[in-house]
C-alpha positions, 0 to 999 in steps of 0.5 A: 576580238575588240582592239584599238587601232589608230591610223598607223595601225590601220596603214600597217594592217593594210600594208601587211594584210595582218591585223595590227593594233595600237597597244596602249599598254605597250605604247607601240604597234602590235600585230596579233600573232607577232610572238605566237605566229598565229596571225589574223589575216585580213579578208575585209575591212569596213567602216561604220556610217560615222567612220569611227569604228572598223569591222575587220573580218580576218581568217585566223592562222593557227592550230585548233588549240589556239583557235578552238572550235566553238559551238555555233550560235547567235553571234558566234562562228565555228572556227578551226585551223589545221595548219601546224604552228611550224608552218606559220613560222616557216611563212614568217621566216620566208616573209622576213627573208623577202623583206630583208634579203640578208646577205648569203641567204639561200632564200634571198638568192632564189628571190633575186633569181626570180619567180621562174627559178623559184618555180623550177626549184619547186619542180626539181624538189617534187621530182626528187621527192617522187624519186626518193619515194621509190628508191631512198630511205624514209629519212631521205623521203622526209628530207625531200618533202621538207625541201618541197614544202619550203620551196612551195612556201616561198613560191606562194609568198612571192605570189602573195599567197599563203599556206593557209589558203592551201589548207583552206582549199584542202578543207573545202575539198574535204567538205566536198567529198560528201558528193563524190559524183561532183569530184573527178 
């Protein structure tokens, strides 16, 4: 896409890792995906030789309905995302709680306790899910899986990583399945 970016928008883009533009129609900064939750995650920023145009390579986040597969051809790439919208929303909420640390927030308490406590919670939730799988109802298994997913999203965000990167790794592994001899 083509968008207008002033110095403030560039600074916001560099600070957040998400492509932010200056919306002339809105008269304010506008981050692509701020209302839908489907952001453009920055991979690289390059300036042209005149230093008056930027090329931003970004990884879109969002389901295939938003970033539809396009036939590959000159000047086009095939892009798909398989992360459901709710996961993007979860990451937004976690990021907001990290930034604002609202009083009484469970997430804020975990962040204040530090990465070791967050990692411990991921371990606890993984064990609770495994135990639920052999001894509890489907509803309890789903609840434990949700707890594990939340704590995993928090751990990733605190470490500067994302669920989109995890999905990318899974996609990469899936593509690699064509050569089973190379997989353990």
